[in-house]
Chimera marker file (.cmm) of the C-alpha trace (Angstrom):
<marker_set name="trace">
<marker id="1" x="12.594" y="-8.803" z="-3.031" r="1" g="1" b="0" radius="0.5"/>
<marker id="2" x="15.743" y="-6.656" z="-2.935" r="1" g="1" b="0" radius="0.5"/>
<marker id="3" x="15.231" y="-5.519" z="-6.523" r="1" g="1" b="0" radius="0.5"/>
<marker id="4" x="11.681" y="-4.363" z="-5.770" r="1" g="1" b="0" radius="0.5"/>
<marker id="5" x="12.786" y="-2.510" z="-2.643" r="1" g="1" b="0" radius="0.5"/>
<marker id="6" x="15.690" y="-0.869" z="-4.488" r="1" g="1" b="0" radius="0.5"/>
<marker id="7" x="13.281" y="0.351" z="-7.141" r="1" g="1" b="0" radius="0.5"/>
<marker id="8" x="11.000" y="1.840" z="-4.484" r="1" g="1" b="0" radius="0.5"/>
<marker id="9" x="13.944" y="3.725" z="-2.966" r="1" g="1" b="0" radius="0.5"/>
<marker id="10" x="14.888" y="5.062" z="-6.428" r="1" g="1" b="0" radius="0.5"/>
<marker id="11" x="11.362" y="6.171" z="-7.294" r="1" g="1" b="0" radius="0.5"/>
<marker id="12" x="9.872" y="7.255" z="-3.958" r="1" g="1" b="0" radius="0.5"/>
<marker id="13" x="10.427" y="10.943" z="-4.774" r="1" g="1" b="0" radius="0.5"/>
<marker id="14" x="8.677" y="10.884" z="-8.160" r="1" g="1" b="0" radius="0.5"/>
<marker id="15" x="6.089" y="13.687" z="-8.243" r="1" g="1" b="0" radius="0.5"/>
<marker id="16" x="3.507" y="11.303" z="-9.740" r="1" g="1" b="0" radius="0.5"/>
<marker id="17" x="3.878" y="8.798" z="-6.880" r="1" g="1" b="0" radius="0.5"/>
<marker id="18" x="2.439" y="8.874" z="-3.394" r="1" g="1" b="0" radius="0.5"/>
<marker id="19" x="3.803" y="5.861" z="-1.555" r="1" g="1" b="0" radius="0.5"/>
<marker id="20" x="2.518" y="5.055" z="1.881" r="1" g="1" b="0" radius="0.5"/>
<marker id="21" x="3.915" y="2.144" z="3.860" r="1" g="1" b="0" radius="0.5"/>
<marker id="22" x="2.211" y="0.612" z="6.867" r="1" g="1" b="0" radius="0.5"/>
<marker id="23" x="4.763" y="-0.186" z="9.545" r="1" g="1" b="0" radius="0.5"/>
<marker id="24" x="4.258" y="-3.467" z="11.376" r="1" g="1" b="0" radius="0.5"/>
<marker id="25" x="3.493" y="-1.425" z="14.489" r="1" g="1" b="0" radius="0.5"/>
<marker id="26" x="0.704" y="0.600" z="12.823" r="1" g="1" b="0" radius="0.5"/>
<marker id="27" x="-2.620" y="0.598" z="14.594" r="1" g="1" b="0" radius="0.5"/>
<marker id="28" x="-5.481" y="0.663" z="12.113" r="1" g="1" b="0" radius="0.5"/>
<marker id="29" x="-9.089" y="0.720" z="13.268" r="1" g="1" b="0" radius="0.5"/>
<marker id="30" x="-10.263" y="-1.974" z="10.853" r="1" g="1" b="0" radius="0.5"/>
<marker id="31" x="-10.084" y="-5.706" z="10.328" r="1" g="1" b="0" radius="0.5"/>
<marker id="32" x="-7.201" y="-6.731" z="8.040" r="1" g="1" b="0" radius="0.5"/>
<marker id="33" x="-8.358" y="-7.362" z="4.501" r="1" g="1" b="0" radius="0.5"/>
<marker id="34" x="-7.036" y="-8.309" z="1.090" r="1" g="1" b="0" radius="0.5"/>
<marker id="35" x="-5.162" y="-5.621" z="-0.788" r="1" g="1" b="0" radius="0.5"/>
<marker id="36" x="-7.151" y="-3.610" z="-3.287" r="1" g="1" b="0" radius="0.5"/>
<marker id="37" x="-6.631" y="-0.784" z="-5.737" r="1" g="1" b="0" radius="0.5"/>
<marker id="38" x="-8.784" y="2.344" z="-5.900" r="1" g="1" b="0" radius="0.5"/>
<marker id="39" x="-9.232" y="4.311" z="-9.101" r="1" g="1" b="0" radius="0.5"/>
<marker id="40" x="-10.562" y="7.859" z="-8.712" r="1" g="1" b="0" radius="0.5"/>
<marker id="41" x="-13.415" y="6.752" z="-6.451" r="1" g="1" b="0" radius="0.5"/>
<marker id="42" x="-15.061" y="5.024" z="-9.415" r="1" g="1" b="0" radius="0.5"/>
<marker id="43" x="-13.580" y="1.551" z="-9.166" r="1" g="1" b="0" radius="0.5"/>
<marker id="44" x="-12.052" y="-0.745" z="-6.579" r="1" g="1" b="0" radius="0.5"/>
<marker id="45" x="-10.340" y="-3.859" z="-7.868" r="1" g="1" b="0" radius="0.5"/>
<marker id="46" x="-8.895" y="-7.038" z="-6.401" r="1" g="1" b="0" radius="0.5"/>
<marker id="47" x="-6.470" y="-9.403" z="-8.112" r="1" g="1" b="0" radius="0.5"/>
<marker id="48" x="-7.175" y="-12.978" z="-7.080" r="1" g="1" b="0" radius="0.5"/>
<marker id="49" x="-5.370" y="-16.185" z="-7.983" r="1" g="1" b="0" radius="0.5"/>
<marker id="50" x="-7.844" y="-17.157" z="-10.678" r="1" g="1" b="0" radius="0.5"/>
<marker id="51" x="-9.555" y="-13.891" z="-11.610" r="1" g="1" b="0" radius="0.5"/>
<marker id="52" x="-9.966" y="-10.212" z="-10.866" r="1" g="1" b="0" radius="0.5"/>
<marker id="53" x="-12.910" y="-8.541" z="-9.159" r="1" g="1" b="0" radius="0.5"/>
<marker id="54" x="-14.047" y="-5.022" z="-10.005" r="1" g="1" b="0" radius="0.5"/>
<marker id="55" x="-16.352" y="-3.122" z="-7.669" r="1" g="1" b="0" radius="0.5"/>
<marker id="56" x="-18.375" y="-0.182" z="-8.976" r="1" g="1" b="0" radius="0.5"/>
<marker id="57" x="-21.405" y="-0.120" z="-6.660" r="1" g="1" b="0" radius="0.5"/>
<marker id="58" x="-21.411" y="3.297" z="-4.901" r="1" g="1" b="0" radius="0.5"/>
<marker id="59" x="-22.204" y="1.839" z="-1.454" r="1" g="1" b="0" radius="0.5"/>
<marker id="60" x="-19.384" y="-0.693" z="-1.720" r="1" g="1" b="0" radius="0.5"/>
<marker id="61" x="-17.014" y="1.953" z="-3.080" r="1" g="1" b="0" radius="0.5"/>
<marker id="62" x="-17.791" y="4.107" z="-0.039" r="1" g="1" b="0" radius="0.5"/>
<marker id="63" x="-16.678" y="1.242" z="2.232" r="1" g="1" b="0" radius="0.5"/>
<marker id="64" x="-13.471" y="0.844" z="0.260" r="1" g="1" b="0" radius="0.5"/>
<marker id="65" x="-12.809" y="4.589" z="0.414" r="1" g="1" b="0" radius="0.5"/>
<marker id="66" x="-13.252" y="4.488" z="4.201" r="1" g="1" b="0" radius="0.5"/>
<marker id="67" x="-10.824" y="1.554" z="4.464" r="1" g="1" b="0" radius="0.5"/>
<marker id="68" x="-8.350" y="3.399" z="2.237" r="1" g="1" b="0" radius="0.5"/>
<marker id="69" x="-8.561" y="6.522" z="4.433" r="1" g="1" b="0" radius="0.5"/>
<marker id="70" x="-7.927" y="4.442" z="7.571" r="1" g="1" b="0" radius="0.5"/>
<marker id="71" x="-4.937" y="2.722" z="6.013" r="1" g="1" b="0" radius="0.5"/>
<marker id="72" x="-3.592" y="5.984" z="4.570" r="1" g="1" b="0" radius="0.5"/>
<marker id="73" x="-3.790" y="7.764" z="7.899" r="1" g="1" b="0" radius="0.5"/>
<marker id="74" x="-1.709" y="5.011" z="9.558" r="1" g="1" b="0" radius="0.5"/>
<marker id="75" x="0.906" y="4.866" z="6.792" r="1" g="1" b="0" radius="0.5"/>
<marker id="76" x="4.348" y="6.472" z="6.688" r="1" g="1" b="0" radius="0.5"/>
<marker id="77" x="5.300" y="8.720" z="3.777" r="1" g="1" b="0" radius="0.5"/>
<marker id="78" x="8.413" y="10.479" z="2.477" r="1" g="1" b="0" radius="0.5"/>
<marker id="79" x="11.563" y="10.080" z="4.568" r="1" g="1" b="0" radius="0.5"/>
<marker id="80" x="9.759" y="7.860" z="7.099" r="1" g="1" b="0" radius="0.5"/>
<marker id="81" x="8.687" y="5.496" z="4.309" r="1" g="1" b="0" radius="0.5"/>
<marker id="82" x="12.203" y="5.546" z="2.843" r="1" g="1" b="0" radius="0.5"/>
<marker id="83" x="13.620" y="4.515" z="6.235" r="1" g="1" b="0" radius="0.5"/>
<marker id="84" x="11.201" y="1.580" z="6.415" r="1" g="1" b="0" radius="0.5"/>
<marker id="85" x="12.195" y="0.459" z="2.916" r="1" g="1" b="0" radius="0.5"/>
<marker id="86" x="15.895" y="0.787" z="3.752" r="1" g="1" b="0" radius="0.5"/>
<marker id="87" x="15.361" y="-1.224" z="6.944" r="1" g="1" b="0" radius="0.5"/>
<marker id="88" x="13.675" y="-3.975" z="4.904" r="1" g="1" b="0" radius="0.5"/>
<marker id="89" x="16.476" y="-3.799" z="2.335" r="1" g="1" b="0" radius="0.5"/>
<marker id="90" x="19.065" y="-4.267" z="5.079" r="1" g="1" b="0" radius="0.5"/>
<marker id="91" x="17.133" y="-7.278" z="6.356" r="1" g="1" b="0" radius="0.5"/>
<marker id="92" x="16.790" y="-8.901" z="2.936" r="1" g="1" b="0" radius="0.5"/>
<marker id="93" x="20.423" y="-8.147" z="2.084" r="1" g="1" b="0" radius="0.5"/>
<marker id="94" x="21.638" y="-9.982" z="5.187" r="1" g="1" b="0" radius="0.5"/>
<marker id="95" x="19.617" y="-13.100" z="4.298" r="1" g="1" b="0" radius="0.5"/>
<marker id="96" x="21.146" y="-15.894" z="2.331" r="1" g="1" b="0" radius="0.5"/>
<link id1="1" id2="2" r="1" g="1" b="0" radius="0.2"/>
<link id1="2" id2="3" r="1" g="1" b="0" radius="0.2"/>
<link id1="3" id2="4" r="1" g="1" b="0" radius="0.2"/>
<link id1="4" id2="5" r="1" g="1" b="0" radius="0.2"/>
<link id1="5" id2="6" r="1" g="1" b="0" radius="0.2"/>
<link id1="6" id2="7" r="1" g="1" b="0" radius="0.2"/>
<link id1="7" id2="8" r="1" g="1" b="0" radius="0.2"/>
<link id1="8" id2="9" r="1" g="1" b="0" radius="0.2"/>
<link id1="9" id2="10" r="1" g="1" b="0" radius="0.2"/>
<link id1="10" id2="11" r="1" g="1" b="0" radius="0.2"/>
<link id1="11" id2="12" r="1" g="1" b="0" radius="0.2"/>
<link id1="12" id2="13" r="1" g="1" b="0" radius="0.2"/>
<link id1="13" id2="14" r="1" g="1" b="0" radius="0.2"/>
<link id1="14" id2="15" r="1" g="1" b="0" radius="0.2"/>
<link id1="15" id2="16" r="1" g="1" b="0" radius="0.2"/>
<link id1="16" id2="17" r="1" g="1" b="0" radius="0.2"/>
<link id1="17" id2="18" r="1" g="1" b="0" radius="0.2"/>
<link id1="18" id2="19" r="1" g="1" b="0" radius="0.2"/>
<link id1="19" id2="20" r="1" g="1" b="0" radius="0.2"/>
<link id1="20" id2="21" r="1" g="1" b="0" radius="0.2"/>
<link id1="21" id2="22" r="1" g="1" b="0" radius="0.2"/>
<link id1="22" id2="23" r="1" g="1" b="0" radius="0.2"/>
<link id1="23" id2="24" r="1" g="1" b="0" radius="0.2"/>
<link id1="24" id2="25" r="1" g="1" b="0" radius="0.2"/>
<link id1="25" id2="26" r="1" g="1" b="0" radius="0.2"/>
<link id1="26" id2="27" r="1" g="1" b="0" radius="0.2"/>
<link id1="27" id2="28" r="1" g="1" b="0" radius="0.2"/>
<link id1="28" id2="29" r="1" g="1" b="0" radius="0.2"/>
<link id1="29" id2="30" r="1" g="1" b="0" radius="0.2"/>
<link id1="30" id2="31" r="1" g="1" b="0" radius="0.2"/>
<link id1="31" id2="32" r="1" g="1" b="0" radius="0.2"/>
<link id1="32" id2="33" r="1" g="1" b="0" radius="0.2"/>
<link id1="33" id2="34" r="1" g="1" b="0" radius="0.2"/>
<link id1="34" id2="35" r="1" g="1" b="0" radius="0.2"/>
<link id1="35" id2="36" r="1" g="1" b="0" radius="0.2"/>
<link id1="36" id2="37" r="1" g="1" b="0" radius="0.2"/>
<link id1="37" id2="38" r="1" g="1" b="0" radius="0.2"/>
<link id1="38" id2="39" r="1" g="1" b="0" radius="0.2"/>
<link id1="39" id2="40" r="1" g="1" b="0" radius="0.2"/>
<link id1="40" id2="41" r="1" g="1" b="0" radius="0.2"/>
<link id1="41" id2="42" r="1" g="1" b="0" radius="0.2"/>
<link id1="42" id2="43" r="1" g="1" b="0" radius="0.2"/>
<link id1="43" id2="44" r="1" g="1" b="0" radius="0.2"/>
<link id1="44" id2="45" r="1" g="1" b="0" radius="0.2"/>
<link id1="45" id2="46" r="1" g="1" b="0" radius="0.2"/>
<link id1="46" id2="47" r="1" g="1" b="0" radius="0.2"/>
<link id1="47" id2="48" r="1" g="1" b="0" radius="0.2"/>
<link id1="48" id2="49" r="1" g="1" b="0" radius="0.2"/>
<link id1="49" id2="50" r="1" g="1" b="0" radius="0.2"/>
<link id1="50" id2="51" r="1" g="1" b="0" radius="0.2"/>
<link id1="51" id2="52" r="1" g="1" b="0" radius="0.2"/>
<link id1="52" id2="53" r="1" g="1" b="0" radius="0.2"/>
<link id1="53" id2="54" r="1" g="1" b="0" radius="0.2"/>
<link id1="54" id2="55" r="1" g="1" b="0" radius="0.2"/>
<link id1="55" id2="56" r="1" g="1" b="0" radius="0.2"/>
<link id1="56" id2="57" r="1" g="1" b="0" radius="0.2"/>
<link id1="57" id2="58" r="1" g="1" b="0" radius="0.2"/>
<link id1="58" id2="59" r="1" g="1" b="0" radius="0.2"/>
<link id1="59" id2="60" r="1" g="1" b="0" radius="0.2"/>
<link id1="60" id2="61" r="1" g="1" b="0" radius="0.2"/>
<link id1="61" id2="62" r="1" g="1" b="0" radius="0.2"/>
<link id1="62" id2="63" r="1" g="1" b="0" radius="0.2"/>
<link id1="63" id2="64" r="1" g="1" b="0" radius="0.2"/>
<link id1="64" id2="65" r="1" g="1" b="0" radius="0.2"/>
<link id1="65" id2="66" r="1" g="1" b="0" radius="0.2"/>
<link id1="66" id2="67" r="1" g="1" b="0" radius="0.2"/>
<link id1="67" id2="68" r="1" g="1" b="0" radius="0.2"/>
<link id1="68" id2="69" r="1" g="1" b="0" radius="0.2"/>
<link id1="69" id2="70" r="1" g="1" b="0" radius="0.2"/>
<link id1="70" id2="71" r="1" g="1" b="0" radius="0.2"/>
<link id1="71" id2="72" r="1" g="1" b="0" radius="0.2"/>
<link id1="72" id2="73" r="1" g="1" b="0" radius="0.2"/>
<link id1="73" id2="74" r="1" g="1" b="0" radius="0.2"/>
<link id1="74" id2="75" r="1" g="1" b="0" radius="0.2"/>
<link id1="75" id2="76" r="1" g="1" b="0" radius="0.2"/>
<link id1="76" id2="77" r="1" g="1" b="0" radius="0.2"/>
<link id1="77" id2="78" r="1" g="1" b="0" radius="0.2"/>
<link id1="78" id2="79" r="1" g="1" b="0" radius="0.2"/>
<link id1="79" id2="80" r="1" g="1" b="0" radius="0.2"/>
<link id1="80" id2="81" r="1" g="1" b="0" radius="0.2"/>
<link id1="81" id2="82" r="1" g="1" b="0" radius="0.2"/>
<link id1="82" id2="83" r="1" g="1" b="0" radius="0.2"/>
<link id1="83" id2="84" r="1" g="1" b="0" radius="0.2"/>
<link id1="84" id2="85" r="1" g="1" b="0" radius="0.2"/>
<link id1="85" id2="86" r="1" g="1" b="0" radius="0.2"/>
<link id1="86" id2="87" r="1" g="1" b="0" radius="0.2"/>
<link id1="87" id2="88" r="1" g="1" b="0" radius="0.2"/>
<link id1="88" id2="89" r="1" g="1" b="0" radius="0.2"/>
<link id1="89" id2="90" r="1" g="1" b="0" radius="0.2"/>
<link id1="90" id2="91" r="1" g="1" b="0" radius="0.2"/>
<link id1="91" id2="92" r="1" g="1" b="0" radius="0.2"/>
<link id1="92" id2="93" r="1" g="1" b="0" radius="0.2"/>
<link id1="93" id2="94" r="1" g="1" b="0" radius="0.2"/>
<link id1="94" id2="95" r="1" g="1" b="0" radius="0.2"/>
<link id1="95" id2="96" r="1" g="1" b="0" radius="0.2"/>
</marker_set>
């Protein structure tokens, strides 16, 4: 876990990366769901234990885009995201 968090801190300022982190206190107007990836509004994909699921139906993509907007608007970015990562790093560094 620490290695992943350290990498995020190193790479958070990359111009090709937009990293949003949902704080545990974030209020999001949607039911929690499985994580998914969006690709240019053309594809939403889920990685499951035994397979992957790709969604390309426009109506379903519209629902995923709405969910992504809700999550994005509640996320922290930039220095706020870095602080959340550093807080998690401090927690995981004190374990063990």
